[in-house]
C-alpha positions, 0 to 999 in steps of 0.5 A: 928475280922473284915477283911478290905482292903485298897485301895490307890488312887491318883489324878493328882490335888493332890500329896497326897494318900487317903486311902479307907478302905472297910469292908468284907461286902462292898467287897462282894457287890462291887467286884461282882458289878465291875465284872458284870459291866466289863463283861456288858461293854465288851459284849456291846462294843464288839457288838457296835464294830462289828456293826460299823465294819459291817456298814463301810463294807456295802453299799446300795444293798450289804449283809454281810456274817459273817465268821471269817472276814465278806465278802461283797457280792452282790446278783445277781438275774436276768438271765442276772446277772447270765449269766455275773457273775464275767466274765471279771473282773480282780480280786475279793478282798478277802473280797468280793464275789457274791451270785447267788439267783436263786429264786427256788431250783434245780440243777445249772451249772457253768463254768469259761468262760471269768474268769481271776482268780481262785474261790471257788464255794460254793452251798447252800440250802434254809437254807444257808447250804453248799451242795457242794464245788468246791475249787480253780477252775482255769480259765483254767478249761473252758469249764468244768461244775461245777454242783450243787446238786438238793437242790441248791438255792444259789451259792456263789463265792469268792476268791480262798482259802476262803473255806480252810481258813474258813474250810467250809465243806458240812453241814456248815450253813452260816449267811447272813445279809442284810446291810439294817438290820444293819442300 
């Protein structure tokens, strides 16, 4: 005996209900197709939503650090930018940070001179892997020095608490995108 499903539908323009009958063979084709299309739409629109979110965050010359919530980072490349860093700034929003790109691998030395807020300092190697972390470094720590390992290429400074919130540890690989890559 054939198996049938009845599907009822109603439109706004009509008060009547239409009965659609699907055989087992039709169901075997329609249901997997609907599931596949739903999954495809979810994946597509999830990516589109993330891309739109990334574009809203981005501006010329900035990068995105992808964590559970993206962090907009400005890359500091020159010696003058490195020397100044975040000194003198009143605050750093929780969704922003700075990356010091030293251009070469080697030990680096940081301090909290003229800082007005606490930071998390994250030292990274050439592959964007965390090699050392200093959490909740307070401005009163000046003139103490915070030294990186020999394999440091980058330093990331973010608002205090990000390391704990993201559960970053030595060995964690970070993903950085240039905003120009997103557009």
